[in-house]
MIGU-661673 format. One record per residue: x, y, z of N, C-alpha, C, O in turn; residue number from 1; residue in one letter. Coordinates in nm, 3 decimals, decimal comma. Each point is the difference from the previous one (the first is absolute). Layout:
BEGIN
SITE/X/Y/Z/X/Y/Z/X/Y/Z/X/Y/Z/NUM/A
...
END
This chain:
BEGIN
SITE/-1,448/-7,809/14,884/0,142/0,004/-0,036/0,074/0,079/0,108/-0,046/0,105/0,045/1/M
SITE/0,161/-0,156/-0,005/0,084/0,069/0,097/0,071/0,114/-0,070/0,075/-0,021/-0,095/2/Y
SITE/-0,097/0,145/0,144/0,057/0,118/-0,064/0,064/0,090/0,106/-0,069/0,081/0,061/3/I
SITE/0,201/-0,094/-0,038/0,067/0,098/0,086/-0,020/0,140/-0,056/-0,010/0,019/-0,121/4/P
SITE/0,005/0,080/0,210/-0,035/0,136/-0,042/0,090/0,053/-0,110/-0,047/0,070/-0,090/5/A
SITE/0,178/-0,102/0,094/0,091/0,057/-0,100/-0,017/-0,064/-0,138/0,055/0,051/-0,098/6/H
SITE/-0,129/-0,163/0,088/-0,023/-0,063/-0,130/-0,142/0,026/-0,053/-0,033/-0,045/-0,110/7/F
SITE/-0,049/0,115/0,186/-0,139/0,022/-0,041/-0,007/0,092/-0,121/0,072/0,100/-0,008/8/A
SITE/-0,159/-0,134/-0,087/-0,027/0,084/-0,116/-0,151/0,026/-0,004/-0,074/-0,075/-0,063/9/Q
SITE/0,030/0,182/0,130/-0,144/0,027/0,006/-0,052/0,082/-0,117/-0,121/0,019/-0,013/10/P
SITE/0,210/0,031/-0,073/-0,042/0,089/-0,108/-0,086/-0,076/-0,101/0,045/-0,099/-0,059/11/N
SITE/-0,167/0,146/0,039/-0,095/-0,071/-0,085/0,045/-0,003/-0,146/-0,015/-0,101/-0,068/12/R
SITE/0,070/0,212/0,019/0,046/0,003/-0,138/0,114/-0,100/-0,022/0,005/-0,066/-0,103/13/E
SITE/0,085/0,055/0,199/0,109/-0,096/-0,011/-0,053/-0,142/0,002/0,047/-0,085/-0,076/14/A
SITE/-0,145/0,058/0,162/-0,060/-0,133/0,006/-0,068/-0,035/-0,131/0,020/-0,109/-0,054/15/Q
SITE/-0,100/0,202/0,002/-0,068/-0,024/-0,127/0,102/-0,020/-0,113/-0,018/-0,086/-0,087/16/F
SITE/0,124/0,166/0,089/0,100/-0,012/-0,104/0,066/-0,137/-0,001/0,025/-0,056/-0,107/17/G
SITE/0,004/0,001/0,225/0,060/-0,133/0,006/-0,097/-0,105/-0,050/0,040/-0,091/-0,073/18/L
SITE/-0,167/0,101/0,112/-0,100/-0,097/-0,047/-0,007/0,000/-0,152/-0,001/-0,106/-0,062/19/I
SITE/-0,004/0,224/0,002/-0,014/0,008/-0,145/0,126/-0,046/-0,072/-0,008/-0,058/-0,109/20/E
SITE/0,124/0,083/0,169/0,126/-0,041/-0,063/0,028/-0,149/0,017/0,075/-0,058/-0,079/21/A
SITE/-0,135/-0,003/0,180/0,022/-0,142/0,029/-0,135/-0,067/0,022/-0,028/-0,056/0,106/22/H
SITE/-0,055/0,064/-0,211/-0,142/-0,036/0,014/-0,026/-0,149/0,005/-0,112/-0,041/0,030/23/A
SITE/0,213/-0,043/-0,059/-0,019/-0,144/0,013/0,019/-0,036/0,147/0,112/-0,015/0,048/24/F
SITE/-0,225/0,001/0,022/0,004/-0,017/0,145/-0,059/-0,132/0,045/-0,031/-0,088/-0,080/25/G
SITE/0,015/0,077/0,210/-0,056/-0,119/0,063/-0,134/0,035/0,064/-0,011/0,099/0,074/26/Q
SITE/-0,089/-0,180/-0,101/-0,132/0,012/0,062/-0,012/-0,114/0,101/-0,004/-0,117/-0,038/27/L
SITE/-0,002/0,153/0,166/0,003/-0,099/0,108/-0,130/0,007/0,078/-0,045/0,108/0,040/28/I
SITE/-0,017/-0,224/-0,019/-0,125/-0,005/0,074/-0,004/-0,125/0,086/0,085/-0,088/-0,011/29/S
SITE/-0,186/0,082/0,099/-0,016/-0,115/0,087/0,088/0,008/0,123/0,069/0,100/0,022/30/G
SITE/-0,073/-0,206/0,056/0,082/-0,007/0,121/0,028/-0,146/0,032/-0,072/-0,090/-0,044/31/S
SITE/0,175/0,068/0,122/0,035/-0,137/0,040/0,021/-0,089/-0,121/0,062/0,041/-0,098/32/G
SITE/-0,115/-0,164/0,104/0,020/-0,092/-0,113/-0,075/0,042/-0,126/0,025/-0,053/-0,108/33/P
SITE/-0,117/0,149/0,121/-0,077/0,048/-0,116/0,067/0,119/-0,069/-0,054/0,052/-0,097/34/E
SITE/0,170/-0,010/0,146/0,067/0,114/-0,062/0,045/-0,036/-0,141/0,049/-0,110/-0,025/35/M
SITE/-0,066/0,205/-0,067/0,033/-0,024/-0,140/0,045/0,131/-0,063/-0,044/0,108/0,040/36/I
SITE/0,132/-0,118/-0,139/0,050/0,119/-0,069/-0,003/-0,023/-0,151/0,022/-0,111/-0,048/37/A
SITE/-0,050/0,218/-0,025/0,009/0,000/-0,146/0,092/0,113/-0,042/0,004/0,106/0,063/38/S
SITE/0,071/-0,130/-0,170/0,094/0,099/-0,053/-0,061/0,057/-0,128/-0,014/-0,071/-0,100/39/H
SITE/-0,021/0,199/0,103/-0,077/0,058/-0,111/0,041/0,145/-0,025/0,051/0,066/0,091/40/V
SITE/-0,071/-0,016/-0,213/0,018/0,144/-0,025/-0,123/0,077/0,049/-0,113/-0,041/-0,023/41/P
SITE/0,139/0,152/0,090/-0,107/0,082/0,054/-0,011/0,131/-0,077/0,098/0,050/-0,055/42/F
SITE/-0,218/0,003/0,053/-0,026/0,138/-0,039/-0,026/0,080/0,127/-0,053/-0,053/0,098/43/L
SITE/0,091/0,180/-0,098/-0,026/0,088/0,114/-0,083/0,118/-0,045/0,040/0,075/-0,089/44/L
SITE/-0,157/-0,058/0,150/-0,079/0,121/-0,017/0,029/0,091/0,119/-0,054/-0,020/0,109/45/D
SITE/0,138/0,119/-0,130/0,045/0,084/0,110/-0,113/0,077/0,068/0,003/0,023/0,121/46/R
SITE/-0,103/0,016/-0,198/-0,102/0,092/0,050/-0,129/-0,069/0,044/-0,095/0,068/0,038/47/D
SITE/0,091/-0,198/-0,042/-0,120/-0,072/0,046/0,019/-0,043/0,144/0,078/-0,090/0,029/48/R
SITE/-0,149/0,155/0,061/0,011/-0,032/0,142/0,106/0,083/0,069/0,079/0,069/-0,064/49/G
SITE/-0,078/-0,077/0,196/0,090/0,082/0,081/0,146/-0,035/-0,023/0,087/0,087/0,013/50/A
SITE/-0,058/-0,212/-0,047/0,138/-0,045/-0,018/0,023/-0,064/-0,136/0,099/-0,071/-0,020/51/H
SITE/-0,190/0,096/-0,074/0,012/-0,061/-0,131/-0,066/-0,137/-0,005/-0,039/-0,055/0,104/52/G
SITE/0,027/-0,001/-0,223/-0,060/-0,132/-0,021/0,090/-0,082/-0,091/0,045/0,047/-0,104/53/T
SITE/-0,020/-0,171/0,144/0,077/-0,094/-0,082/-0,095/-0,089/-0,078/-0,106/-0,038/0,050/54/L
SITE/0,144/0,005/-0,173/-0,084/-0,081/-0,088/0,087/-0,106/-0,065/0,112/0,028/-0,041/55/I
SITE/-0,164/-0,150/0,032/0,070/-0,107/-0,070/-0,103/-0,102/-0,046/-0,119/0,016/0,024/56/C
SITE/0,165/-0,121/-0,091/-0,090/-0,111/-0,030/0,071/-0,131/0,026/0,123/-0,010/-0,009/57/H
SITE/-0,202/-0,091/0,040/0,050/-0,134/0,028/-0,072/-0,100/-0,090/-0,110/0,027/-0,049/58/L
SITE/0,172/-0,140/0,029/-0,069/-0,110/-0,067/-0,118/-0,043/0,085/0,012/-0,012/0,122/59/A
SITE/-0,126/-0,010/-0,185/-0,119/-0,041/0,075/0,023/-0,131/0,073/-0,062/-0,026/0,103/60/A
SITE/0,152/-0,057/-0,156/0,028/-0,130/0,062/0,096/0,010/0,119/0,022/-0,098/0,070/61/A
SITE/0,036/0,216/-0,048/0,092/0,019/0,111/-0,074/-0,023/0,132/-0,104/0,061/0,024/62/N
SITE/0,157/-0,148/0,061/-0,068/-0,032/0,125/-0,010/0,119/0,094/-0,081/-0,001/0,093/63/T
SITE/0,162/0,103/-0,115/-0,007/0,119/0,084/-0,133/0,074/-0,018/-0,045/0,070/0,090/64/Q
SITE/-0,017/-0,087/-0,207/-0,121/0,076/-0,032/-0,117/-0,039/0,088/-0,082/0,085/0,034/65/V
SITE/0,073/-0,212/0,004/-0,120/-0,053/0,066/-0,042/0,080/0,123/-0,119/0,026/0,020/66/A
SITE/0,217/0,013/0,063/-0,033/0,071/0,124/0,047/0,144/-0,001/0,012/0,062/0,106/67/A
SITE/0,016/-0,007/-0,225/0,066/0,130/-0,007/-0,096/0,118/0,016/0,038/0,101/0,059/68/L
SITE/-0,159/-0,113/-0,109/-0,092/0,114/0,001/-0,030/0,043/0,144/-0,050/-0,079/0,080/69/D
SITE/0,080/0,204/-0,048/-0,025/0,054/0,133/0,110/-0,028/0,101/-0,009/0,042/0,115/70/G
SITE/0,114/-0,112/-0,157/0,107/-0,037/0,092/0,107/0,108/0,006/0,033/0,063/-0,100/71/Q
SITE/0,022/-0,043/0,222/0,115/0,090/0,015/0,122/-0,064/-0,065/0,029/-0,118/0,022/72/E
SITE/0,043/0,198/-0,102/0,116/-0,052/-0,072/0,118/0,093/0,021/-0,014/0,116/0,041/73/V
SITE/0,131/-0,170/-0,072/0,125/0,074/0,003/0,063/-0,009/-0,139/0,011/-0,109/-0,056/74/L
SITE/0,030/0,224/0,002/0,070/0,004/-0,129/0,140/0,054/0,025/0,017/0,103/0,065/75/C
SITE/0,083/-0,172/-0,118/0,139/0,036/0,023/0,066/0,037/-0,133/-0,013/-0,071/-0,100/76/I
SITE/0,084/0,183/0,102/0,072/0,048/-0,118/0,146/0,021/0,038/0,033/0,081/0,086/77/F
SITE/0,055/-0,156/-0,152/0,142/0,003/0,030/0,075/0,087/-0,099/-0,005/-0,024/-0,121/78/Q
SITE/0,074/0,127/0,170/0,082/0,085/-0,083/0,143/-0,051/-0,005/0,025/-0,117/0,027/79/G
SITE/0,070/0,204/-0,063/0,139/-0,042/-0,008/0,050/-0,052/0,135/-0,039/0,050/0,105/80/P
SITE/0,127/-0,149/-0,110/0,056/-0,057/0,123/0,137/-0,058/-0,030/0,031/-0,031/-0,115/81/H
SITE/0,052/0,017/0,218/0,132/-0,055/-0,023/0,076/-0,024/0,129/-0,028/0,059/0,104/82/G
SITE/0,126/-0,148/-0,114/0,086/-0,037/0,113/0,097/0,113/0,032/0,051/0,068/-0,090/83/Y
SITE/-0,026/-0,049/0,220/0,096/0,101/0,047/0,105/-0,070/0,085/-0,032/-0,059/0,103/84/V
SITE/0,157/0,065/-0,145/0,111/-0,062/0,073/0,053/0,095/0,107/0,010/0,120/-0,025/85/S
SITE/0,026/-0,172/0,143/0,062/0,086/0,102/0,135/0,054/-0,045/0,047/0,100/0,054/86/P
SITE/0,016/-0,163/-0,153/0,126/0,051/-0,052/-0,015/0,134/-0,070/0,099/0,068/-0,027/87/N
SITE/-0,223/-0,030/-0,005/-0,023/0,126/-0,069/-0,013/0,119/0,095/-0,004/0,115/-0,043/88/W
SITE/-0,004/-0,144/0,172/-0,015/0,106/0,100/0,135/0,057/0,040/0,102/-0,069/0,000/89/Y
SITE/-0,102/0,197/0,035/0,119/0,062/0,057/0,014/-0,036/0,147/0,111/-0,003/0,054/90/A
SITE/-0,223/-0,024/0,011/0,001/-0,026/0,143/-0,021/-0,148/0,027/-0,091/-0,061/-0,055/91/R
SITE/0,174/0,004/0,139/-0,011/-0,141/0,041/-0,006/-0,003/0,153/0,037/0,099/0,063/92/K
SITE/-0,084/-0,210/0,000/-0,049/-0,121/-0,066/-0,139/0,021/-0,061/-0,071/0,095/0,033/93/P
SITE/0,035/-0,186/-0,123/-0,130/0,005/-0,066/-0,033/-0,139/-0,052/0,085/-0,089/-0,004/94/A
SITE/-0,210/0,071/-0,034/-0,045/-0,131/-0,050/-0,062/0,019/-0,138/-0,039/0,111/-0,036/95/V
SITE/0,030/-0,218/-0,043/-0,069/0,010/-0,129/-0,147/0,035/0,019/-0,060/-0,030/0,103/96/P
SITE/0,003/0,094/-0,203/-0,142/0,031/0,003/-0,053/0,006/-0,143/0,071/-0,028/-0,095/97/T
SITE/-0,197/0,065/0,084/-0,066/0,009/-0,131/-0,076/0,131/-0,003/-0,081/0,027/0,089/98/W
SITE/0,105/0,055/-0,189/-0,077/0,122/-0,017/-0,111/-0,024/-0,101/0,016/-0,078/-0,094/99/N
SITE/-0,130/0,145/0,113/-0,115/-0,026/-0,087/-0,104/0,110/0,015/0,003/0,080/0,092/100/Y
SITE/-0,096/-0,081/-0,189/-0,114/0,092/-0,001/-0,126/-0,084/-0,023/-0,005/-0,078/-0,095/101/M
SITE/-0,094/0,095/0,180/-0,120/-0,082/-0,010/-0,122/0,080/0,045/0,010/0,086/0,088/102/V
SITE/-0,124/-0,117/-0,148/-0,127/0,060/0,042/-0,101/-0,111/0,023/-0,013/-0,091/-0,082/103/V
SITE/-0,058/0,099/0,194/-0,109/-0,092/0,031/-0,132/0,076/-0,007/-0,012/0,110/0,054/104/H
SITE/-0,087/-0,168/-0,122/-0,133/0,058/-0,007/-0,103/-0,095/0,058/0,004/-0,120/-0,026/105/G
SITE/-0,095/0,174/0,105/-0,102/-0,080/0,068/-0,139/0,047/-0,040/-0,023/0,120/-0,017/106/Y
SITE/-0,068/-0,212/0,003/-0,138/0,036/-0,032/-0,087/-0,123/-0,012/0,048/-0,113/0,013/107/G
SITE/-0,177/0,135/-0,038/-0,096/-0,109/-0,013/-0,029/-0,024/-0,148/-0,042/0,092/-0,071/108/R
SITE/0,064/-0,213/0,026/-0,013/-0,032/-0,142/-0,146/-0,007/-0,043/-0,087/-0,045/0,074/109/A
SITE/0,063/0,090/-0,197/-0,130/-0,015/-0,064/0,020/-0,077/-0,130/0,083/0,038/-0,082/110/R
SITE/-0,156/-0,145/0,064/0,012/-0,083/-0,119/-0,111/0,037/-0,098/-0,116/0,013/0,039/111/V
SITE/0,152/0,004/-0,166/-0,101/0,028/-0,101/0,017/-0,096/-0,118/0,111/-0,036/-0,039/112/T
SITE/-0,225/-0,003/-0,016/-0,002/-0,081/-0,122/-0,068/0,076/-0,114/-0,035/-0,058/-0,102/113/R
SITE/0,016/0,189/0,122/-0,064/0,084/-0,100/0,088/0,010/-0,124/0,118/0,036/0,009/114/D
SITE/-0,175/-0,068/-0,126/0,080/-0,007/-0,123/0,061/0,135/-0,036/0,115/0,005/-0,044/115/A
SITE/-0,189/0,104/0,063/0,052/0,132/-0,035/0,117/0,037/0,091/0,100/0,056/-0,046/116/A
SITE/-0,112/-0,087/0,175/0,108/0,029/0,094/0,125/-0,081/-0,034/0,112/0,051/0,005/117/A
SITE/-0,132/-0,178/-0,039/0,114/-0,086/-0,035/0,068/0,047/-0,127/0,123/0,000/-0,010/118/L
SITE/-0,202/0,041/-0,087/0,058/0,052/-0,124/0,083/0,125/0,029/0,108/0,019/-0,057/119/R
SITE/-0,158/0,066/0,146/0,074/0,120/0,036/0,134/-0,032/0,065/0,099/0,067/-0,027/120/G
SITE/-0,096/-0,168/0,113/0,125/-0,038/0,066/0,102/-0,050/-0,102/0,115/0,043/0,000/121/I
SITE/-0,159/-0,133/-0,088/0,091/-0,055/-0,101/0,048/0,110/-0,094/0,117/0,005/-0,036/122/V
SITE/-0,208/0,083/-0,004/0,037/0,111/-0,088/0,106/0,090/0,064/0,099/0,034/-0,063/123/D
SITE/-0,121/0,003/0,189/0,094/0,090/0,068/0,137/-0,063/0,016/0,102/0,064/-0,024/124/R
SITE/-0,100/-0,191/0,064/0,129/-0,068/0,015/0,074/-0,010/-0,132/0,121/0,023/-0,005/125/L
SITE/-0,193/-0,058/-0,101/0,067/-0,015/-0,130/0,051/0,134/-0,051/0,106/0,005/-0,064/126/S
SITE/-0,177/0,104/0,090/0,047/0,132/-0,045/0,130/0,038/0,071/0,089/0,060/-0,060/127/R
SITE/-0,079/-0,096/0,188/0,121/0,032/0,076/0,121/-0,077/-0,052/0,107/0,057/-0,020/128/I
SITE/-0,125/-0,186/-0,003/0,116/-0,085/-0,029/0,023/-0,022/-0,150/0,111/-0,037/-0,039/129/Y
SITE/-0,211/0,058/-0,043/0,017/-0,015/-0,144/0,043/0,130/-0,067/0,071/-0,002/-0,101/130/E
SITE/-0,112/0,116/0,157/0,027/0,126/-0,066/-0,105/0,029/-0,107/-0,087/-0,083/-0,025/131/G
SITE/0,095/0,201/-0,038/-0,106/0,042/-0,093/-0,011/-0,086/-0,124/-0,108/-0,007/-0,060/132/P
SITE/0,215/-0,058/0,019/-0,004/-0,077/-0,125/-0,003/-0,151/0,024/0,018/-0,079/-0,093/133/D
SITE/-0,042/0,038/0,218/0,003/-0,142/0,033/-0,135/-0,068/-0,013/-0,094/0,055/-0,056/134/G
SITE/0,088/-0,175/0,110/-0,122/-0,080/-0,004/-0,114/0,072/0,071/0,021/0,064/0,103/135/W
SITE/-0,141/-0,075/-0,159/-0,121/0,056/0,061/-0,108/-0,106/0,001/-0,014/-0,079/-0,094/136/K
SITE/-0,063/0,078/0,202/-0,111/-0,095/0,010/-0,100/0,025/-0,113/-0,064/-0,094/-0,048/137/L
SITE/0,049/0,219/0,006/-0,093/0,032/-0,108/0,040/-0,064/-0,133/-0,082/-0,011/-0,091/138/D
SITE/0,208/-0,032/0,081/0,045/-0,065/-0,123/-0,051/-0,144/-0,010/0,004/-0,060/-0,108/139/D
SITE/-0,051/0,007/0,219/-0,046/-0,139/0,003/-0,151/-0,007/-0,023/-0,071/0,096/0,029/140/E
SITE/0,022/-0,208/-0,082/-0,146/-0,015/-0,020/-0,074/-0,004/0,133/0,055/-0,039/0,102/141/P
SITE/-0,182/0,078/-0,107/-0,082/-0,001/0,122/-0,006/-0,139/0,062/-0,007/-0,013/0,122/142/D
SITE/0,010/-0,090/-0,206/-0,007/-0,136/0,052/0,121/-0,033/0,088/-0,010/-0,078/0,095/143/S
SITE/0,126/0,139/-0,128/0,119/-0,021/0,082/-0,020/0,060/0,139/0,031/-0,064/0,101/144/F
SITE/-0,083/0,188/-0,096/-0,023/0,062/0,129/-0,106/-0,075/0,079/0,011/-0,013/0,122/145/F
SITE/-0,113/-0,037/-0,189/-0,105/-0,075/0,069/0,059/-0,121/0,073/-0,042/-0,033/0,111/146/D
SITE/0,139/-0,032/-0,174/0,066/-0,112/0,066/0,093/0,046/0,111/0,006/-0,061/0,106/147/G
SITE/0,065/0,170/-0,131/0,092/0,054/0,100/-0,073/0,039/0,127/0,044/-0,033/0,110/148/L
SITE/-0,155/0,103/-0,125/-0,069/0,057/0,115/-0,055/-0,110/0,092/-0,018/0,023/0,120/149/V
SITE/-0,008/-0,139/-0,175/-0,049/-0,111/0,084/0,112/-0,059/0,086/-0,026/-0,071/0,097/150/R
SITE/0,151/0,100/-0,134/0,111/-0,061/0,070/0,070/0,089/0,101/0,097/-0,043/0,062/151/G
SITE/-0,144/0,167/-0,044/0,066/0,091/0,094/-0,103/0,070/0,088/-0,119/0,005/-0,033/152/I
SITE/0,167/0,048/0,144/-0,081/0,085/0,088/0,080/0,125/0,029/0,123/-0,003/0,006/153/V
SITE/-0,193/0,114/0,013/0,066/0,124/0,034/0,001/0,021/0,150/-0,091/-0,042/0,071/154/G
SITE/0,196/0,107/-0,022/0,014/0,029/0,144/0,024/0,149/0,017/0,090/0,057/-0,062/155/I
SITE/-0,169/0,006/0,146/0,022/0,138/0,039/0,026/0,004/0,151/-0,069/-0,066/0,077/156/E
SITE/0,169/0,145/-0,038/0,037/0,010/0,141/0,010/0,147/0,038/0,107/0,060/-0,016/157/I
SITE/-0,215/0,001/0,066/0,011/0,136/0,052/0,092/-0,002/0,123/-0,031/-0,067/0,098/158/P
SITE/0,140/0,138/-0,105/0,101/-0,010/0,105/-0,042/0,077/0,125/-0,044/0,115/-0,007/159/L
SITE/0,059/-0,180/0,120/-0,028/0,063/0,129/0,128/0,041/0,071/-0,002/0,080/0,093/160/T
SITE/0,115/-0,135/-0,140/0,128/0,032/0,064/0,114/-0,029/-0,097/-0,003/-0,099/-0,073/161/R
SITE/0,102/0,187/0,073/0,123/-0,021/-0,077/0,118/0,016/0,094/0,003/0,092/0,081/162/L
SITE/0,095/-0,181/-0,092/0,123/0,009/0,077/0,119/-0,004/-0,095/0,007/-0,084/-0,090/163/E
SITE/0,085/0,176/0,109/0,122/0,000/-0,079/0,121/-0,016/0,088/0,012/0,065/0,103/164/G
SITE/0,079/-0,152/-0,144/0,127/-0,018/0,072/0,113/0,009/-0,102/0,012/-0,083/-0,090/165/K
SITE/0,071/0,186/0,106/0,116/0,018/-0,086/0,124/-0,014/0,089/0,041/0,095/0,066/166/Y
SITE/0,018/-0,213/-0,067/0,120/-0,026/0,082/0,121/0,035/-0,086/0,046/-0,081/-0,081/167/K
SITE/0,007/0,202/0,101/0,103/0,055/-0,087/0,121/0,048/0,080/0,064/0,099/-0,036/168/L
SITE/-0,034/-0,169/0,145/0,116/0,032/0,086/-0,015/0,136/0,069/0,100/0,063/0,033/169/S
SITE/-0,225/-0,018/-0,011/-0,019/0,130/0,065/0,056/0,003/0,141/0,027/0,108/0,053/170/Q
SITE/-0,008/-0,224/0,008/0,053/-0,008/0,136/0,152/-0,002/0,004/0,059/-0,011/0,108/171/N
SITE/0,007/0,022/-0,225/0,146/-0,003/-0,006/0,054/0,142/-0,022/-0,075/0,092/-0,032/172/R
SITE/0,205/-0,077/0,050/0,065/0,129/-0,025/0,006/0,026/-0,151/-0,018/-0,091/-0,081/173/T
SITE/0,045/0,216/0,046/0,013/0,033/-0,142/0,118/-0,074/-0,064/-0,008/-0,038/-0,117/174/L
SITE/0,115/0,019/0,192/0,113/-0,075/-0,053/-0,039/-0,144/-0,032/0,040/-0,054/-0,103/175/A
SITE/-0,119/-0,007/0,192/-0,048/-0,136/-0,025/-0,092/-0,003/-0,122/0,012/-0,087/-0,086/176/D
SITE/-0,104/0,182/0,080/-0,095/0,006/-0,112/0,074/0,017/-0,132/-0,032/-0,068/-0,098/177/I
SITE/0,129/0,156/0,096/0,075/0,023/-0,123/0,075/-0,126/-0,043/0,012/-0,028/-0,119/178/D
SITE/0,039/-0,048/0,217/0,067/-0,124/-0,033/-0,093/-0,102/-0,062/0,037/-0,070/-0,094/179/G
SITE/-0,159/0,061/0,146/-0,098/-0,093/-0,055/-0,038/0,043/-0,141/-0,005/-0,082/-0,092/180/V
SITE/-0,023/0,211/0,074/-0,039/0,050/-0,132/0,109/-0,031/-0,103/-0,029/-0,048/-0,110/181/I
SITE/0,153/0,077/0,146/0,111/-0,022/-0,094/0,011/-0,146/-0,039/0,024/-0,031/-0,117/182/A
SITE/-0,041/-0,060/0,211/0,014/-0,141/-0,030/-0,119/-0,056/-0,076/0,016/-0,089/-0,084/183/N
SITE/-0,135/0,139/0,113/-0,116/-0,041/-0,080/0,018/0,042/-0,146/-0,033/-0,076/-0,092/184/L
SITE/0,085/0,196/0,071/0,023/0,046/-0,137/0,114/-0,076/-0,066/-0,002/-0,024/-0,120/185/R
SITE/0,102/-0,015/0,200/0,111/-0,078/-0,055/-0,049/-0,136/-0,049/0,039/-0,045/-0,107/186/R
SITE/-0,124/-0,019/0,186/-0,051/-0,133/-0,037/-0,097/0,011/-0,117/0,001/-0,084/-0,091/187/I
SITE/-0,084/0,187/0,093/-0,093/0,024/-0,111/-0,119/-0,093/0,001/-0,022/-0,073/0,097/188/G
SITE/-0,056/0,076/-0,203/-0,127/-0,071/-0,007/-0,113/0,096/0,032/0,018/0,095/0,077/189/G
SITE/-0,133/-0,118/-0,136/-0,111/0,094/0,012/-0,039/0,027/0,145/-0,014/0,115/0,039/190/D
SITE/-0,002/-0,221/0,041/-0,042/0,019/0,138/0,105/0,076/0,080/-0,034/0,093/0,073/191/D
SITE/0,161/-0,131/-0,085/0,106/0,067/0,076/0,011/0,147/-0,038/0,018/0,084/0,088/192/N
SITE/-0,028/-0,053/-0,216/0,011/0,139/-0,043/-0,120/0,082/0,046/0,015/0,114/0,043/193/L
SITE/-0,136/-0,174/-0,051/-0,119/0,071/0,048/0,006/0,020/0,151/-0,040/0,105/0,051/194/A
SITE/0,091/-0,206/0,020/0,013/0,010/0,145/0,101/0,109/0,037/-0,023/0,078/0,093/195/L
SITE/0,135/-0,073/-0,165/0,100/0,104/0,025/-0,059/0,138/-0,020/0,026/0,091/0,079/196/A
SITE/-0,105/-0,073/-0,185/-0,062/0,130/-0,026/-0,097/0,037/0,111/-0,005/0,116/0,043/197/D
SITE/-0,072/-0,213/0,004/-0,096/0,027/0,108/0,073/0,035/0,129/-0,042/0,089/0,074/198/A
SITE/0,153/-0,159/-0,046/0,080/0,032/0,119/0,057/0,140/-0,009/0,000/0,074/0,098/199/M
SITE/0,051/-0,036/-0,217/0,057/0,133/-0,018/-0,106/0,108/0,023/0,029/0,103/0,060/200/A
SITE/-0,151/-0,127/-0,109/-0,107/0,097/0,020/-0,037/0,012/0,147/-0,019/0,110/0,051/201/A
SITE/0,009/-0,226/0,016/-0,036/0,002/0,143/0,108/0,067/0,084/-0,030/0,064/0,101/202/A
SITE/0,155/-0,079/-0,142/0,113/0,055/0,077/0,008/0,152/-0,007/0,071/0,062/0,079/203/A
SITE/-0,143/-0,001/-0,173/0,004/0,146/-0,012/-0,047/0,068/0,128/0,046/0,109/0,033/204/Q
SITE/-0,137/-0,174/0,039/-0,046/0,059/0,127/0,115/0,010/0,100/0,013/0,099/0,071/205/K
SITE/0,070/-0,204/-0,067/0,115/0,002/0,090/0,102/0,107/-0,042/0,069/0,058/0,083/206/K
SITE/-0,063/-0,035/-0,215/0,099/0,097/-0,050/-0,049/0,145/0,015/0,072/0,095/-0,030/207/R
SITE/-0,196/-0,082/0,078/-0,055/0,134/0,022/-0,054/0,065/-0,124/-0,019/0,121/-0,004/208/G
SITE/-0,006/-0,204/-0,100/-0,051/0,058/-0,125/-0,152/0,010/0,005/-0,062/0,046/-0,096/209/A
END
């Protein structure tokens, strides 16, 4: 990923936080005409390995699975993003752009068909998204899980590298940044408001805070 120095986000806690907050990511493998991507929810084990470990599961019938074991993969996590109009800047001339927050994770995939490991993945995901009173795999008969486990595979990716890019107008003046923040908040919407908050936090360095 192309990362100009002023947009780099090397902080590991910030990278992990974005992954966990935007855990529905892209798993990309292969090259050339064999390149393939799957869109899946990931789990992050922060303390497994030097850079953490990503975990997900795929349908066993997914064609990505066939060559995935041992293959280098890229996982992409997209945070808040939004359009920025040059009309929002105090300084002209300027061109339209897009502000965004993204983390890329790299590692070698390991495929597992172990029933206990697969049950653990499904259990963890359901606890996150269902909450304490929601659906549980334990509520289903064993025969249901026996059928489920034949249809999925687990993927573990011990991360060897993490890259964070937070493009939040750090290369603009404070007047320009304030104009973008104000207009993102004026337009509203979850992404625009989250992006405005992230820009305001990043701008504190310029303000000497």
